[in-house]
C-alpha positions as CSV (number, residue, x, y, z in Angstrom):
1,M,124.4,53.8,58.0
2,T,126.8,51.2,56.7
3,D,126.9,50.2,53.0
4,L,124.0,47.8,53.1
5,S,124.9,46.5,49.6
6,S,128.3,45.5,50.8
7,A,126.9,43.9,53.9
8,A,124.6,41.7,51.9
9,T,127.4,40.8,49.5
10,D,129.4,39.4,52.4
11,L,126.5,37.0,53.0
12,S,126.0,36.0,49.4
13,S,128.2,32.9,49.7
14,A,125.5,31.5,52.0
15,A,123.0,31.5,49.1
16,T,124.9,29.8,46.3
17,D,122.6,26.7,46.1
18,T,119.3,27.3,44.4
19,V,116.1,26.1,46.0
20,I,113.2,25.4,43.7
21,P,110.2,26.4,45.7
22,L,106.8,24.7,45.9
23,R,104.9,27.8,47.0
24,R,101.6,28.0,48.9
25,Q,99.9,31.3,49.4
26,N,98.6,30.3,52.9
27,V,102.2,29.8,54.2
28,L,103.7,32.8,56.0
29,A,107.4,32.7,56.8
30,V,108.7,34.9,59.6
31,A,112.3,35.8,59.1
32,S,115.0,38.1,60.3
33,G,118.6,38.9,59.4
34,K,119.7,38.6,63.0
35,G,118.5,37.2,66.3
36,G,117.1,39.2,69.2
37,V,114.4,41.1,67.2
38,G,111.4,39.3,68.7
39,K,110.8,37.0,65.7
40,T,109.4,34.1,67.7
41,F,107.2,36.3,69.9
42,F,105.8,37.8,66.7
43,S,105.3,34.4,65.1
44,I,103.4,33.1,68.1
45,T,101.2,36.2,68.4
46,L,100.5,36.2,64.6
47,A,99.4,32.6,64.7
48,H,97.2,33.3,67.8
49,S,95.7,36.3,66.1
50,L,94.9,34.4,62.9
51,A,93.2,31.7,65.1
52,H,91.2,34.5,66.8
53,L,89.9,35.4,63.4
54,G,88.5,31.9,63.0
55,R,91.2,30.6,60.7
56,R,92.5,27.1,61.1
57,T,96.2,27.9,61.9
58,L,99.4,25.9,62.3
59,L,102.6,27.3,63.9
60,F,105.7,25.5,62.6
61,D,109.0,26.0,64.5
62,G,111.5,26.1,61.7
63,D,114.4,27.1,63.8
64,L,116.1,23.8,63.7
65,G,118.5,23.2,66.6
66,L,117.5,26.3,68.5
67,A,113.8,25.8,68.6
68,N,112.0,27.8,71.3
69,V,108.3,28.1,70.4
70,D,107.4,25.4,72.9
71,I,109.6,27.1,75.6
72,Q,107.9,30.5,75.1
73,L,104.5,28.7,75.5
74,G,105.6,26.6,78.4
75,L,104.8,23.3,76.6
76,M,106.2,19.9,76.9
77,P,105.3,18.5,73.4
78,D,104.7,14.7,73.1
79,R,106.1,14.8,69.6
80,D,108.6,17.1,67.8
81,L,110.6,17.4,64.6
82,G,113.4,15.3,66.1
83,Q,111.0,12.3,66.0
84,V,110.1,13.1,62.4
85,I,113.8,13.1,61.4
86,E,114.3,9.8,63.2
87,G,111.4,8.3,61.3
88,G,109.0,7.7,64.1
89,V,106.2,10.0,63.0
90,T,105.2,12.0,60.0
91,L,105.2,15.8,60.0
92,A,101.4,15.7,60.0
93,D,101.4,13.4,63.0
94,C,103.7,15.8,64.8
95,A,101.1,18.6,64.8
96,Q,99.6,19.1,68.3
97,R,96.8,21.3,69.4
98,Y,97.5,24.3,71.7
99,G,94.1,24.5,73.1
100,E,94.5,27.8,75.0
101,G,95.5,29.5,71.8
102,G,93.2,27.7,69.4
103,F,95.9,26.8,67.0
104,D,98.2,23.8,66.2
105,I,102.0,23.6,66.7
106,I,104.8,21.5,65.2
107,A,107.5,21.9,67.8
108,G,111.3,21.7,67.1
109,R,113.9,20.3,69.3
110,S,116.2,22.8,71.0
111,G,119.9,22.1,71.0
112,S,119.9,19.3,68.5
113,G,122.9,19.4,66.2
114,N,121.4,16.6,64.1
115,L,118.5,18.8,63.2
116,A,120.6,21.9,62.5
117,N,122.9,20.0,60.1
118,L,120.4,17.9,58.1
119,P,121.6,17.0,54.5
120,P,119.9,18.9,51.7
121,Q,117.9,16.0,50.5
122,R,116.3,15.5,53.9
123,L,115.6,19.2,54.2
124,S,113.9,19.1,50.9
125,Q,111.7,16.2,52.0
126,L,110.7,18.2,55.1
127,R,109.9,21.2,52.9
128,T,107.7,19.0,50.7
129,E,105.9,17.5,53.7
130,L,105.3,21.0,55.1
131,G,103.7,22.0,51.8
132,E,101.4,19.0,52.0
133,V,100.5,19.7,55.6
134,A,99.6,23.3,54.6
135,R,96.8,21.9,52.5
136,T,94.8,21.1,55.6
137,Y,95.1,24.6,57.2
138,D,93.9,28.1,56.4
139,W,97.3,29.5,57.4
140,V,100.7,28.1,58.3
141,V,103.1,30.4,60.2
142,V,106.7,29.3,59.9
143,D,109.1,30.7,62.5
144,L,112.4,30.6,60.8
145,G,115.8,30.7,62.3
146,A,117.8,33.9,62.2
147,G,120.2,34.5,59.3
148,V,120.2,33.3,55.7
149,D,121.7,29.8,55.9
150,R,120.5,26.8,53.9
151,T,117.9,25.7,56.5
152,V,116.3,29.1,56.6
153,R,116.1,29.4,52.9
154,T,114.7,25.9,52.5
155,F,111.8,26.5,55.0
156,A,111.2,30.0,53.6
157,S,110.8,28.6,50.0
158,P,107.2,27.3,50.3
159,A,106.0,30.6,51.7
160,G,103.6,32.7,49.7
161,T,104.6,35.6,51.8
162,T,107.7,36.2,53.9
163,L,107.6,38.8,56.8
164,V,111.0,40.2,57.6
165,V,111.2,41.4,61.1
166,T,113.6,44.3,62.0
167,T,114.1,46.8,64.8
168,D,115.6,50.3,64.8
169,E,119.1,49.0,65.6
170,P,121.5,49.6,62.7
171,T,122.7,46.0,62.7
172,S,119.2,44.7,62.5
173,I,118.3,47.0,59.6
174,T,121.5,46.0,57.8
175,D,120.8,42.3,58.3
176,A,117.2,42.6,57.3
177,Y,118.4,44.3,54.1
178,A,120.8,41.4,53.5
179,F,118.0,38.9,53.9
180,L,115.8,40.8,51.4
181,K,118.6,41.0,48.9
182,L,119.3,37.3,49.0
183,A,115.7,36.4,48.9
184,W,115.1,38.4,45.8
185,Q,118.2,37.0,44.2
186,A,116.7,33.5,44.7
187,N,113.2,34.6,43.5
188,P,112.8,38.1,42.0
189,N,109.0,37.8,42.4
190,A,109.1,36.9,46.1
191,D,106.4,38.5,48.2
192,L,108.6,40.1,51.0
193,R,107.1,42.5,53.5
194,V,108.7,44.3,56.5
195,V,107.6,44.2,60.1
196,V,109.2,46.8,62.4
197,N,109.2,45.4,65.9
198,M,109.9,47.1,69.3
199,A,109.2,50.6,67.9
200,Q,109.1,53.4,70.5
201,T,106.2,54.9,68.6
202,R,104.5,54.4,65.3
203,N,106.3,57.4,63.9
204,E,109.7,56.0,65.0
205,G,108.7,52.6,63.5
206,Q,107.9,54.4,60.2
207,K,111.3,56.1,60.3
208,T,113.0,52.7,60.6
209,Y,111.0,51.3,57.7
210,D,111.8,54.4,55.6
211,T,115.5,53.8,56.2
212,L,115.3,50.2,55.0
213,L,113.1,51.2,52.1
214,A,115.5,53.8,51.0
215,A,118.3,51.3,50.9
216,C,116.2,48.8,48.9
217,R,115.3,51.5,46.4
218,K,118.8,52.6,45.9
219,F,120.7,49.3,45.8
220,L,118.0,46.8,44.7
221,R,115.4,48.9,42.9
222,K,112.8,47.1,45.0
223,E,110.2,48.4,47.4
224,P,109.2,45.9,50.1
225,P,105.8,47.0,51.6
226,L,105.4,47.6,55.2
227,A,103.3,44.8,56.8
228,G,103.0,46.7,60.1
229,I,104.7,48.3,63.1
230,V,104.7,46.6,66.5
231,R,105.3,49.1,69.4
232,R,107.7,48.3,72.2
233,D,105.7,47.0,75.1
234,L,106.8,45.7,78.5
235,K,103.8,43.3,78.5
236,V,105.7,41.3,75.9
237,R,108.6,40.6,78.2
238,E,106.2,39.7,81.0
239,A,104.3,37.3,78.7
240,I,107.6,35.6,77.6
241,K,108.8,35.3,81.2
242,S,105.5,33.7,82.3
243,Q,105.6,31.4,79.2
244,M,102.2,32.6,78.1
245,P,101.1,34.0,74.7
246,L,100.6,37.8,74.8
247,L,97.0,37.5,73.7
248,L,96.1,35.5,76.7
249,R,98.2,37.4,79.3
250,S,97.7,40.9,78.1
251,P,95.1,40.9,75.3
252,N,94.6,44.7,75.5
253,S,98.3,45.6,75.3
254,D,99.7,47.8,72.5
255,A,101.8,45.1,71.0
256,A,98.8,42.6,71.0
257,A,96.7,45.2,69.1
258,D,99.5,45.9,66.6
259,V,100.0,42.2,65.7
260,A,96.3,41.6,65.6
261,A,96.1,44.4,63.0
262,I,98.8,42.8,60.9
263,A,96.9,39.5,61.0
264,Q,93.7,41.2,60.1
265,K,95.4,42.8,57.1
266,I,96.9,39.6,55.9
267,A,93.8,37.5,56.4
268,G,91.7,40.2,54.7
269,G,93.9,40.2,51.7
270,H,93.4,36.6,50.8
């Protein structure tokens, strides 16, 4: 394993500006240090699972410029964040019902450089609006972009809990560690929890978590709890290809059961 502390230090320049958060306990941010770990799939399935529990749920696509929640669900949204930025609608107006899943969505706009490079003041305004919108829901799931840039940190800041998704790949573990380190630097009391995705077995997923936990203990003197393990499941790829949520296409699959268990644990704890 590489020196995780050094890896996080290399990214520290990305977190020099301080964000003062307005936190809401019903906001769940889903983050990752790198792309390709199944973060958006997890965000969609988590929102769907919370809706199945009877909770009024909003899924917010916070991956500005590379948004793909609507793509994974096969949607053509009438309104998206691009129109909010342009001033045509409010963030609350942008929320649309995804009837098949029983939850609401605020879609991003894929490939928009204007969204990805918003000035800090406008990002802060969006963060504040998101906090206000969260008042009207039981849960808000924020699918963050990969990495630790300013946009990711801004939309993570209102979250009561941040779920950091990793896989067993060394680069994924290293980048998850980097995210955890920088998030705790910004807020030592942040509620950060780990989700191990695409685990071959629950035992293998536990080993991945233990590796990350050992690094956090050694270098950060912190112990992020394990939110859950999601097993590798071919049904996930099939659902993404068919642009359907996993809980609709394969509700009895292993991955669906694993995410549902995480949702139950989260909802039961509040």
